[in-house]
N, CA, C, O and CB atoms as a CASP TS submission, in Angstrom:
PFRMAT TS
TARGET T0000
AUTHOR 0000-0000-0000
METHOD Language model
MODEL 1
PARENT N/A
ATOM      1  N   UNK     1      16.557  -1.858  -9.157  1.00  0.00           N
ATOM      2  CA  UNK     1      17.291  -0.676  -8.770  1.00  0.00           C
ATOM      3  C   UNK     1      16.481   0.590  -9.012  1.00  0.00           C
ATOM      4  O   UNK     1      17.039   1.686  -9.067  1.00  0.00           O
ATOM      5  CB  UNK     1      18.599  -0.610  -9.519  1.00  0.00           C
ATOM      6  N   UNK     2      15.174   0.443  -9.156  1.00  0.00           N
ATOM      7  CA  UNK     2      14.302   1.589  -9.390  1.00  0.00           C
ATOM      8  C   UNK     2      14.318   2.559  -8.209  1.00  0.00           C
ATOM      9  O   UNK     2      14.089   3.754  -8.391  1.00  0.00           O
ATOM     10  CB  UNK     2      12.877   1.116  -9.658  1.00  0.00           C
ATOM     11  N   UNK     3      14.584   2.061  -7.008  1.00  0.00           N
ATOM     12  CA  UNK     3      14.573   2.902  -5.815  1.00  0.00           C
ATOM     13  C   UNK     3      15.670   3.972  -5.819  1.00  0.00           C
ATOM     14  O   UNK     3      15.583   4.937  -5.061  1.00  0.00           O
ATOM     15  CB  UNK     3      14.720   2.039  -4.592  1.00  0.00           C
ATOM     16  N   UNK     4      16.679   3.821  -6.644  1.00  0.00           N
ATOM     17  CA  UNK     4      17.757   4.805  -6.700  1.00  0.00           C
ATOM     18  C   UNK     4      17.325   6.095  -7.378  1.00  0.00           C
ATOM     19  O   UNK     4      17.991   7.120  -7.229  1.00  0.00           O
ATOM     20  CB  UNK     4      18.950   4.227  -7.422  1.00  0.00           C
ATOM     21  N   UNK     5      16.219   6.066  -8.124  1.00  0.00           N
ATOM     22  CA  UNK     5      15.743   7.249  -8.831  1.00  0.00           C
ATOM     23  C   UNK     5      14.511   7.874  -8.187  1.00  0.00           C
ATOM     24  O   UNK     5      13.981   8.846  -8.725  1.00  0.00           O
ATOM     25  CB  UNK     5      15.438   6.896 -10.258  1.00  0.00           C
ATOM     26  N   UNK     6      14.040   7.363  -7.071  1.00  0.00           N
ATOM     27  CA  UNK     6      12.815   7.863  -6.452  1.00  0.00           C
ATOM     28  C   UNK     6      12.907   9.325  -6.034  1.00  0.00           C
ATOM     29  O   UNK     6      11.917  10.048  -6.136  1.00  0.00           O
ATOM     30  CB  UNK     6      12.476   7.026  -5.255  1.00  0.00           C
ATOM     31  N   UNK     7      14.055   9.775  -5.570  1.00  0.00           N
ATOM     32  CA  UNK     7      14.174  11.162  -5.128  1.00  0.00           C
ATOM     33  C   UNK     7      13.911  12.148  -6.268  1.00  0.00           C
ATOM     34  O   UNK     7      13.371  13.232  -6.043  1.00  0.00           O
ATOM     35  CB  UNK     7      15.560  11.406  -4.540  1.00  0.00           C
ATOM     36  N   UNK     8      14.291  11.774  -7.482  1.00  0.00           N
ATOM     37  CA  UNK     8      14.122  12.647  -8.649  1.00  0.00           C
ATOM     38  C   UNK     8      12.809  12.409  -9.374  1.00  0.00           C
ATOM     39  O   UNK     8      12.435  13.191 -10.247  1.00  0.00           O
ATOM     40  CB  UNK     8      15.267  12.451  -9.612  1.00  0.00           C
ATOM     41  N   UNK     9      12.118  11.357  -9.031  1.00  0.00           N
ATOM     42  CA  UNK     9      10.870  10.978  -9.693  1.00  0.00           C
ATOM     43  C   UNK     9       9.744  11.936  -9.305  1.00  0.00           C
ATOM     44  O   UNK     9       9.723  12.470  -8.196  1.00  0.00           O
ATOM     45  CB  UNK     9      10.487   9.527  -9.333  1.00  0.00           C
ATOM     46  N   UNK    10       8.820  12.144 -10.225  1.00  0.00           N
ATOM     47  CA  UNK    10       7.665  12.976  -9.931  1.00  0.00           C
ATOM     48  C   UNK    10       6.803  12.291  -8.877  1.00  0.00           C
ATOM     49  O   UNK    10       6.628  11.073  -8.903  1.00  0.00           O
ATOM     50  CB  UNK    10       6.847  13.257 -11.214  1.00  0.00           C
ATOM     51  N   UNK    11       6.270  13.074  -7.958  1.00  0.00           N
ATOM     52  CA  UNK    11       5.466  12.523  -6.866  1.00  0.00           C
ATOM     53  C   UNK    11       4.139  11.988  -7.364  1.00  0.00           C
ATOM     54  O   UNK    11       3.547  12.527  -8.300  1.00  0.00           O
ATOM     55  CB  UNK    11       5.227  13.577  -5.800  1.00  0.00           C
ATOM     56  N   UNK    12       3.673  10.912  -6.724  1.00  0.00           N
ATOM     57  CA  UNK    12       2.385  10.296  -7.065  1.00  0.00           C
ATOM     58  C   UNK    12       1.242  11.105  -6.474  1.00  0.00           C
ATOM     59  O   UNK    12       0.256  11.398  -7.149  1.00  0.00           O
ATOM     60  CB  UNK    12       2.323   8.837  -6.561  1.00  0.00           C
ATOM     61  N   UNK    13       1.392  11.465  -5.188  1.00  0.00           N
ATOM     62  CA  UNK    13       0.373  12.233  -4.473  1.00  0.00           C
ATOM     63  C   UNK    13       0.993  12.787  -3.205  1.00  0.00           C
ATOM     64  O   UNK    13       2.171  12.560  -2.929  1.00  0.00           O
ATOM     65  CB  UNK    13      -0.877  11.359  -4.146  1.00  0.00           C
ATOM     66  N   UNK    14       0.191  13.520  -2.429  1.00  0.00           N
ATOM     67  CA  UNK    14       0.639  14.057  -1.149  1.00  0.00           C
ATOM     68  C   UNK    14      -0.156  13.403  -0.031  1.00  0.00           C
ATOM     69  O   UNK    14      -1.337  13.090  -0.177  1.00  0.00           O
ATOM     70  CB  UNK    14       0.485  15.601  -1.105  1.00  0.00           C
ATOM     71  N   UNK    15       0.528  13.206   1.088  1.00  0.00           N
ATOM     72  CA  UNK    15      -0.111  12.670   2.281  1.00  0.00           C
ATOM     73  C   UNK    15       0.280  13.539   3.471  1.00  0.00           C
ATOM     74  O   UNK    15       1.296  14.234   3.444  1.00  0.00           O
ATOM     75  CB  UNK    15       0.291  11.180   2.517  1.00  0.00           C
ATOM     76  N   UNK    16      -0.542  13.488   4.511  1.00  0.00           N
ATOM     77  CA  UNK    16      -0.295  14.259   5.723  1.00  0.00           C
ATOM     78  C   UNK    16      -0.065  13.291   6.875  1.00  0.00           C
ATOM     79  O   UNK    16      -0.836  12.349   7.058  1.00  0.00           O
ATOM     80  CB  UNK    16      -1.481  15.222   6.032  1.00  0.00           C
ATOM     81  N   UNK    17       0.977  13.512   7.642  1.00  0.00           N
ATOM     82  CA  UNK    17       1.283  12.660   8.795  1.00  0.00           C
ATOM     83  C   UNK    17       0.274  12.957   9.901  1.00  0.00           C
ATOM     84  O   UNK    17       0.100  14.111  10.294  1.00  0.00           O
ATOM     85  CB  UNK    17       2.752  12.892   9.299  1.00  0.00           C
ATOM     86  N   UNK    18      -0.395  11.910  10.406  1.00  0.00           N
ATOM     87  CA  UNK    18      -1.410  12.100  11.439  1.00  0.00           C
ATOM     88  C   UNK    18      -0.955  11.619  12.819  1.00  0.00           C
ATOM     89  O   UNK    18      -1.535  12.016  13.830  1.00  0.00           O
ATOM     90  CB  UNK    18      -2.676  11.377  11.045  1.00  0.00           C
ATOM     91  N   UNK    19       0.071  10.774  12.872  1.00  0.00           N
ATOM     92  CA  UNK    19       0.635  10.364  14.156  1.00  0.00           C
ATOM     93  C   UNK    19       1.997   9.715  13.946  1.00  0.00           C
ATOM     94  O   UNK    19       2.344   9.306  12.838  1.00  0.00           O
ATOM     95  CB  UNK    19      -0.317   9.393  14.887  1.00  0.00           C
ATOM     96  N   UNK    20       2.754   9.631  15.021  1.00  0.00           N
ATOM     97  CA  UNK    20       4.068   8.972  14.990  1.00  0.00           C
ATOM     98  C   UNK    20       4.175   7.954  16.122  1.00  0.00           C
ATOM     99  O   UNK    20       5.269   7.679  16.614  1.00  0.00           O
ATOM    100  CB  UNK    20       5.210  10.017  15.099  1.00  0.00           C
ATOM    101  N   UNK    21       3.044   7.402  16.530  1.00  0.00           N
ATOM    102  CA  UNK    21       3.002   6.423  17.618  1.00  0.00           C
ATOM    103  C   UNK    21       3.318   5.042  17.075  1.00  0.00           C
ATOM    104  O   UNK    21       2.423   4.314  16.646  1.00  0.00           O
ATOM    105  CB  UNK    21       1.620   6.427  18.316  1.00  0.00           C
ATOM    106  N   UNK    22       4.575   4.692  17.094  1.00  0.00           N
ATOM    107  CA  UNK    22       5.015   3.401  16.569  1.00  0.00           C
ATOM    108  C   UNK    22       5.323   2.463  17.728  1.00  0.00           C
ATOM    109  O   UNK    22       5.896   2.873  18.737  1.00  0.00           O
ATOM    110  CB  UNK    22       6.256   3.566  15.652  1.00  0.00           C
ATOM    111  N   UNK    23       4.936   1.196  17.571  1.00  0.00           N
ATOM    112  CA  UNK    23       5.185   0.236  18.639  1.00  0.00           C
ATOM    113  C   UNK    23       6.597  -0.343  18.582  1.00  0.00           C
ATOM    114  O   UNK    23       7.163  -0.679  19.622  1.00  0.00           O
ATOM    115  CB  UNK    23       4.170  -0.883  18.570  1.00  0.00           C
ATOM    116  N   UNK    24       7.172  -0.464  17.397  1.00  0.00           N
ATOM    117  CA  UNK    24       8.490  -1.075  17.249  1.00  0.00           C
ATOM    118  C   UNK    24       9.597  -0.089  16.908  1.00  0.00           C
ATOM    119  O   UNK    24      10.735  -0.254  17.347  1.00  0.00           O
ATOM    120  CB  UNK    24       8.434  -2.122  16.198  1.00  0.00           C
ATOM    121  N   UNK    25       9.275   0.918  16.138  1.00  0.00           N
ATOM    122  CA  UNK    25      10.302   1.789  15.566  1.00  0.00           C
ATOM    123  C   UNK    25      10.146   3.212  16.086  1.00  0.00           C
ATOM    124  O   UNK    25       9.079   3.592  16.567  1.00  0.00           O
ATOM    125  CB  UNK    25      10.233   1.773  14.029  1.00  0.00           C
ATOM    126  N   UNK    26      11.208   3.989  15.986  1.00  0.00           N
ATOM    127  CA  UNK    26      11.166   5.404  16.354  1.00  0.00           C
ATOM    128  C   UNK    26      11.011   6.199  15.064  1.00  0.00           C
ATOM    129  O   UNK    26      11.961   6.347  14.294  1.00  0.00           O
ATOM    130  CB  UNK    26      12.460   5.841  17.152  1.00  0.00           C
ATOM    131  N   UNK    27       9.817   6.704  14.839  1.00  0.00           N
ATOM    132  CA  UNK    27       9.569   7.445  13.597  1.00  0.00           C
ATOM    133  C   UNK    27       9.436   8.948  13.844  1.00  0.00           C
ATOM    134  O   UNK    27       9.437   9.727  12.891  1.00  0.00           O
ATOM    135  CB  UNK    27       8.306   6.922  12.918  1.00  0.00           C
ATOM    136  N   UNK    28       9.321   9.366  15.103  1.00  0.00           N
ATOM    137  CA  UNK    28       9.156  10.798  15.354  1.00  0.00           C
ATOM    138  C   UNK    28      10.416  11.598  15.081  1.00  0.00           C
ATOM    139  O   UNK    28      10.388  12.828  15.130  1.00  0.00           O
ATOM    140  CB  UNK    28       8.726  11.021  16.773  1.00  0.00           C
ATOM    141  N   UNK    29      11.519  10.925  14.794  1.00  0.00           N
ATOM    142  CA  UNK    29      12.756  11.627  14.412  1.00  0.00           C
ATOM    143  C   UNK    29      12.766  11.993  12.930  1.00  0.00           C
ATOM    144  O   UNK    29      13.479  12.909  12.520  1.00  0.00           O
ATOM    145  CB  UNK    29      13.976  10.761  14.736  1.00  0.00           C
ATOM    146  N   UNK    30      11.980  11.283  12.132  1.00  0.00           N
ATOM    147  CA  UNK    30      11.993  11.526  10.685  1.00  0.00           C
ATOM    148  C   UNK    30      10.638  11.947  10.125  1.00  0.00           C
ATOM    149  O   UNK    30      10.550  12.333   8.959  1.00  0.00           O
ATOM    150  CB  UNK    30      12.459  10.291   9.971  1.00  0.00           C
ATOM    151  N   UNK    31       9.586  11.878  10.930  1.00  0.00           N
ATOM    152  CA  UNK    31       8.262  12.348  10.527  1.00  0.00           C
ATOM    153  C   UNK    31       7.759  13.362  11.544  1.00  0.00           C
ATOM    154  O   UNK    31       8.049  13.259  12.736  1.00  0.00           O
ATOM    155  CB  UNK    31       7.266  11.163  10.394  1.00  0.00           C
ATOM    156  N   UNK    32       7.001  14.344  11.062  1.00  0.00           N
ATOM    157  CA  UNK    32       6.422  15.365  11.924  1.00  0.00           C
ATOM    158  C   UNK    32       4.911  15.339  11.749  1.00  0.00           C
ATOM    159  O   UNK    32       4.406  15.400  10.628  1.00  0.00           O
ATOM    160  CB  UNK    32       7.001  16.776  11.600  1.00  0.00           C
ATOM    161  N   UNK    33       4.192  15.247  12.866  1.00  0.00           N
ATOM    162  CA  UNK    33       2.732  15.244  12.820  1.00  0.00           C
ATOM    163  C   UNK    33       2.244  16.562  12.237  1.00  0.00           C
ATOM    164  O   UNK    33       2.690  17.634  12.647  1.00  0.00           O
ATOM    165  CB  UNK    33       2.131  15.013  14.233  1.00  0.00           C
ATOM    166  N   UNK    34       1.329  16.479  11.282  1.00  0.00           N
ATOM    167  CA  UNK    34       0.767  17.662  10.639  1.00  0.00           C
ATOM    168  C   UNK    34       1.493  18.096   9.385  1.00  0.00           C
ATOM    169  O   UNK    34       0.978  18.926   8.636  1.00  0.00           O
ATOM    170  CB  UNK    34       0.757  18.782  11.596  1.00  0.00           C
ATOM    171  N   UNK    35       2.672  17.559   9.136  1.00  0.00           N
ATOM    172  CA  UNK    35       3.449  17.935   7.951  1.00  0.00           C
ATOM    173  C   UNK    35       3.009  17.105   6.753  1.00  0.00           C
ATOM    174  O   UNK    35       2.643  15.937   6.888  1.00  0.00           O
ATOM    175  CB  UNK    35       4.963  17.751   8.206  1.00  0.00           C
ATOM    176  N   UNK    36       3.050  17.724   5.581  1.00  0.00           N
ATOM    177  CA  UNK    36       2.703  17.038   4.339  1.00  0.00           C
ATOM    178  C   UNK    36       3.956  16.481   3.679  1.00  0.00           C
ATOM    179  O   UNK    36       5.009  17.118   3.673  1.00  0.00           O
ATOM    180  CB  UNK    36       1.968  17.990   3.376  1.00  0.00           C
ATOM    181  N   UNK    37       3.822  15.276   3.123  1.00  0.00           N
ATOM    182  CA  UNK    37       4.940  14.607   2.457  1.00  0.00           C
ATOM    183  C   UNK    37       4.500  14.166   1.069  1.00  0.00           C
ATOM    184  O   UNK    37       3.340  13.813   0.856  1.00  0.00           O
ATOM    185  CB  UNK    37       5.443  13.391   3.287  1.00  0.00           C
ATOM    186  N   UNK    38       5.436  14.191   0.132  1.00  0.00           N
ATOM    187  CA  UNK    38       5.168  13.757  -1.231  1.00  0.00           C
ATOM    188  C   UNK    38       5.484  12.269  -1.360  1.00  0.00           C
ATOM    189  O   UNK    38       6.567  11.821  -0.982  1.00  0.00           O
ATOM    190  CB  UNK    38       5.993  14.586  -2.249  1.00  0.00           C
ATOM    191  N   UNK    39       4.539  11.520  -1.890  1.00  0.00           N
ATOM    192  CA  UNK    39       4.705  10.075  -2.051  1.00  0.00           C
ATOM    193  C   UNK    39       5.439   9.802  -3.350  1.00  0.00           C
ATOM    194  O   UNK    39       4.997  10.213  -4.422  1.00  0.00           O
ATOM    195  CB  UNK    39       3.334   9.346  -2.031  1.00  0.00           C
ATOM    196  N   UNK    40       6.561   9.107  -3.247  1.00  0.00           N
ATOM    197  CA  UNK    40       7.365   8.768  -4.417  1.00  0.00           C
ATOM    198  C   UNK    40       7.031   7.378  -4.954  1.00  0.00           C
ATOM    199  O   UNK    40       7.171   7.119  -6.149  1.00  0.00           O
ATOM    200  CB  UNK    40       8.844   8.848  -4.074  1.00  0.00           C
ATOM    201  N   UNK    41       6.589   6.484  -4.069  1.00  0.00           N
ATOM    202  CA  UNK    41       6.188   5.140  -4.472  1.00  0.00           C
ATOM    203  C   UNK    41       5.243   4.611  -3.406  1.00  0.00           C
ATOM    204  O   UNK    41       5.232   5.097  -2.276  1.00  0.00           O
ATOM    205  CB  UNK    41       7.429   4.193  -4.660  1.00  0.00           C
ATOM    206  N   UNK    42       4.447   3.606  -3.776  1.00  0.00           N
ATOM    207  CA  UNK    42       3.438   3.078  -2.872  1.00  0.00           C
ATOM    208  C   UNK    42       3.284   1.583  -3.084  1.00  0.00           C
ATOM    209  O   UNK    42       3.310   1.103  -4.218  1.00  0.00           O
ATOM    210  CB  UNK    42       2.095   3.792  -3.076  1.00  0.00           C
ATOM    211  N   UNK    43       3.123   0.846  -1.987  1.00  0.00           N
ATOM    212  CA  UNK    43       2.784  -0.569  -2.040  1.00  0.00           C
ATOM    213  C   UNK    43       1.492  -0.745  -1.255  1.00  0.00           C
ATOM    214  O   UNK    43       0.904   0.235  -0.800  1.00  0.00           O
ATOM    215  CB  UNK    43       3.942  -1.471  -1.463  1.00  0.00           C
ATOM    216  N   UNK    44       1.050  -1.979  -1.096  1.00  0.00           N
ATOM    217  CA  UNK    44      -0.177  -2.226  -0.337  1.00  0.00           C
ATOM    218  C   UNK    44      -0.060  -1.757   1.104  1.00  0.00           C
ATOM    219  O   UNK    44      -1.045  -1.309   1.691  1.00  0.00           O
ATOM    220  CB  UNK    44      -0.523  -3.703  -0.367  1.00  0.00           C
ATOM    221  N   UNK    45       1.125  -1.854   1.675  1.00  0.00           N
ATOM    222  CA  UNK    45       1.319  -1.604   3.097  1.00  0.00           C
ATOM    223  C   UNK    45       2.100  -0.326   3.415  1.00  0.00           C
ATOM    224  O   UNK    45       1.981   0.207   4.518  1.00  0.00           O
ATOM    225  CB  UNK    45       2.020  -2.764   3.701  1.00  0.00           C
ATOM    226  N   UNK    46       2.897   0.171   2.464  1.00  0.00           N
ATOM    227  CA  UNK    46       3.809   1.273   2.733  1.00  0.00           C
ATOM    228  C   UNK    46       3.662   2.424   1.752  1.00  0.00           C
ATOM    229  O   UNK    46       3.271   2.247   0.598  1.00  0.00           O
ATOM    230  CB  UNK    46       5.216   0.777   2.710  1.00  0.00           C
ATOM    231  N   UNK    47       3.998   3.639   2.262  1.00  0.00           N
ATOM    232  CA  UNK    47       4.258   4.801   1.432  1.00  0.00           C
ATOM    233  C   UNK    47       5.760   5.051   1.500  1.00  0.00           C
ATOM    234  O   UNK    47       6.363   4.935   2.568  1.00  0.00           O
ATOM    235  CB  UNK    47       3.427   6.061   1.903  1.00  0.00           C
ATOM    236  N   UNK    48       6.356   5.389   0.384  1.00  0.00           N
ATOM    237  CA  UNK    48       7.755   5.778   0.336  1.00  0.00           C
ATOM    238  C   UNK    48       7.796   7.283   0.085  1.00  0.00           C
ATOM    239  O   UNK    48       7.451   7.757  -0.997  1.00  0.00           O
ATOM    240  CB  UNK    48       8.542   4.983  -0.774  1.00  0.00           C
ATOM    241  N   UNK    49       8.221   8.017   1.097  1.00  0.00           N
ATOM    242  CA  UNK    49       8.206   9.476   1.057  1.00  0.00           C
ATOM    243  C   UNK    49       9.600  10.013   1.361  1.00  0.00           C
ATOM    244  O   UNK    49      10.445   9.310   1.915  1.00  0.00           O
ATOM    245  CB  UNK    49       7.172  10.045   2.060  1.00  0.00           C
ATOM    246  N   UNK    50       9.824  11.276   0.987  1.00  0.00           N
ATOM    247  CA  UNK    50      11.051  11.948   1.407  1.00  0.00           C
ATOM    248  C   UNK    50      10.782  12.496   2.802  1.00  0.00           C
ATOM    249  O   UNK    50       9.975  13.410   2.977  1.00  0.00           O
ATOM    250  CB  UNK    50      11.481  13.097   0.393  1.00  0.00           C
ATOM    251  N   UNK    51      11.464  11.929   3.791  1.00  0.00           N
ATOM    252  CA  UNK    51      11.204  12.284   5.188  1.00  0.00           C
ATOM    253  C   UNK    51      12.010  13.512   5.603  1.00  0.00           C
ATOM    254  O   UNK    51      12.630  14.169   4.766  1.00  0.00           O
ATOM    255  CB  UNK    51      11.535  11.102   6.109  1.00  0.00           C
ATOM    256  N   UNK    52      11.995  13.814   6.890  1.00  0.00           N
ATOM    257  CA  UNK    52      12.676  15.009   7.407  1.00  0.00           C
ATOM    258  C   UNK    52      14.191  14.960   7.244  1.00  0.00           C
ATOM    259  O   UNK    52      14.848  16.000   7.286  1.00  0.00           O
ATOM    260  CB  UNK    52      12.343  15.193   8.863  1.00  0.00           C
ATOM    261  N   UNK    53      14.749  13.777   7.059  1.00  0.00           N
ATOM    262  CA  UNK    53      16.195  13.659   6.860  1.00  0.00           C
ATOM    263  C   UNK    53      16.601  13.974   5.415  1.00  0.00           C
ATOM    264  O   UNK    53      17.788  14.096   5.113  1.00  0.00           O
ATOM    265  CB  UNK    53      16.660  12.253   7.234  1.00  0.00           C
ATOM    266  N   UNK    54      15.609  14.103   4.527  1.00  0.00           N
ATOM    267  CA  UNK    54      15.892  14.389   3.123  1.00  0.00           C
ATOM    268  C   UNK    54      16.080  13.150   2.279  1.00  0.00           C
ATOM    269  O   UNK    54      16.390  13.247   1.092  1.00  0.00           O
ATOM    270  CB  UNK    54      17.106  15.237   3.016  1.00  0.00           C
ATOM    271  N   UNK    55      15.897  11.991   2.874  1.00  0.00           N
ATOM    272  CA  UNK    55      16.049  10.725   2.155  1.00  0.00           C
ATOM    273  C   UNK    55      14.702  10.036   2.017  1.00  0.00           C
ATOM    274  O   UNK    55      13.772  10.321   2.771  1.00  0.00           O
ATOM    275  CB  UNK    55      17.050   9.802   2.875  1.00  0.00           C
ATOM    276  N   UNK    56      14.599   9.143   1.067  1.00  0.00           N
ATOM    277  CA  UNK    56      13.367   8.382   0.874  1.00  0.00           C
ATOM    278  C   UNK    56      13.305   7.284   1.920  1.00  0.00           C
ATOM    279  O   UNK    56      14.248   6.511   2.087  1.00  0.00           O
ATOM    280  CB  UNK    56      13.289   7.786  -0.561  1.00  0.00           C
ATOM    281  N   UNK    57      12.185   7.228   2.618  1.00  0.00           N
ATOM    282  CA  UNK    57      11.971   6.199   3.625  1.00  0.00           C
ATOM    283  C   UNK    57      10.612   5.567   3.443  1.00  0.00           C
ATOM    284  O   UNK    57       9.683   6.214   2.959  1.00  0.00           O
ATOM    285  CB  UNK    57      12.104   6.777   5.031  1.00  0.00           C
ATOM    286  N   UNK    58      10.485   4.309   3.825  1.00  0.00           N
ATOM    287  CA  UNK    58       9.220   3.594   3.727  1.00  0.00           C
ATOM    288  C   UNK    58       8.536   3.547   5.086  1.00  0.00           C
ATOM    289  O   UNK    58       9.145   3.157   6.082  1.00  0.00           O
ATOM    290  CB  UNK    58       9.439   2.173   3.187  1.00  0.00           C
ATOM    291  N   UNK    59       7.276   3.943   5.122  1.00  0.00           N
ATOM    292  CA  UNK    59       6.513   4.000   6.359  1.00  0.00           C
ATOM    293  C   UNK    59       5.146   3.371   6.161  1.00  0.00           C
ATOM    294  O   UNK    59       4.576   3.435   5.072  1.00  0.00           O
ATOM    295  CB  UNK    59       6.372   5.446   6.844  1.00  0.00           C
ATOM    296  N   UNK    60       4.617   2.755   7.229  1.00  0.00           N
ATOM    297  CA  UNK    60       3.274   2.185   7.164  1.00  0.00           C
ATOM    298  C   UNK    60       2.268   3.265   6.796  1.00  0.00           C
ATOM    299  O   UNK    60       2.412   4.424   7.185  1.00  0.00           O
ATOM    300  CB  UNK    60       2.891   1.527   8.507  1.00  0.00           C
ATOM    301  N   UNK    61       1.259   2.876   6.050  1.00  0.00           N
ATOM    302  CA  UNK    61       0.251   3.823   5.593  1.00  0.00           C
ATOM    303  C   UNK    61      -0.581   4.396   6.730  1.00  0.00           C
ATOM    304  O   UNK    61      -1.157   5.475   6.588  1.00  0.00           O
ATOM    305  CB  UNK    61      -0.653   3.160   4.595  1.00  0.00           C
ATOM    306  N   UNK    62      -0.654   3.689   7.862  1.00  0.00           N
ATOM    307  CA  UNK    62      -1.498   4.189   8.949  1.00  0.00           C
ATOM    308  C   UNK    62      -0.944   5.435   9.635  1.00  0.00           C
ATOM    309  O   UNK    62      -1.634   6.032  10.461  1.00  0.00           O
ATOM    310  CB  UNK    62      -1.688   3.110   9.970  1.00  0.00           C
ATOM    311  N   UNK    63       0.282   5.841   9.315  1.00  0.00           N
ATOM    312  CA  UNK    63       0.827   7.101   9.839  1.00  0.00           C
ATOM    313  C   UNK    63       0.311   8.301   9.066  1.00  0.00           C
ATOM    314  O   UNK    63       0.527   9.438   9.485  1.00  0.00           O
ATOM    315  CB  UNK    63       2.348   7.080   9.793  1.00  0.00           C
ATOM    316  N   UNK    64      -0.365   8.075   7.949  1.00  0.00           N
ATOM    317  CA  UNK    64      -0.709   9.153   7.026  1.00  0.00           C
ATOM    318  C   UNK    64      -2.182   9.185   6.681  1.00  0.00           C
ATOM    319  O   UNK    64      -2.914   8.208   6.836  1.00  0.00           O
ATOM    320  CB  UNK    64       0.091   9.026   5.769  1.00  0.00           C
ATOM    321  N   UNK    65      -2.584  10.357   6.206  1.00  0.00           N
ATOM    322  CA  UNK    65      -3.919  10.595   5.678  1.00  0.00           C
ATOM    323  C   UNK    65      -3.741  11.185   4.284  1.00  0.00           C
ATOM    324  O   UNK    65      -2.945  12.105   4.094  1.00  0.00           O
ATOM    325  CB  UNK    65      -4.762  11.549   6.615  1.00  0.00           C
ATOM    326  N   UNK    66      -4.476  10.663   3.313  1.00  0.00           N
ATOM    327  CA  UNK    66      -4.387  11.186   1.948  1.00  0.00           C
ATOM    328  C   UNK    66      -4.997  12.572   1.875  1.00  0.00           C
ATOM    329  O   UNK    66      -6.059  12.830   2.440  1.00  0.00           O
ATOM    330  CB  UNK    66      -5.087  10.245   0.953  1.00  0.00           C
ATOM    331  N   UNK    67      -4.316  13.453   1.178  1.00  0.00           N
ATOM    332  CA  UNK    67      -4.805  14.834   1.016  1.00  0.00           C
ATOM    333  C   UNK    67      -5.614  14.926  -0.262  1.00  0.00           C
ATOM    334  O   UNK    67      -6.121  15.996  -0.596  1.00  0.00           O
ATOM    335  CB  UNK    67      -3.625  15.858   0.989  1.00  0.00           C
TER
END
């Protein structure tokens, strides 16, 4: 249940969205190209960031560039 505290957790790092070209999912509604996001948690494949909706969402790392 650690994911329930991610919004209040200190950020690990910042990343910048470089594209929203998804083959399966619609991510351009919750991510903006060029915008910086704070990473709350990270796995091998995903960053968990607070997206444009104000909620924590998990996105593939290839949408982002480390700042």
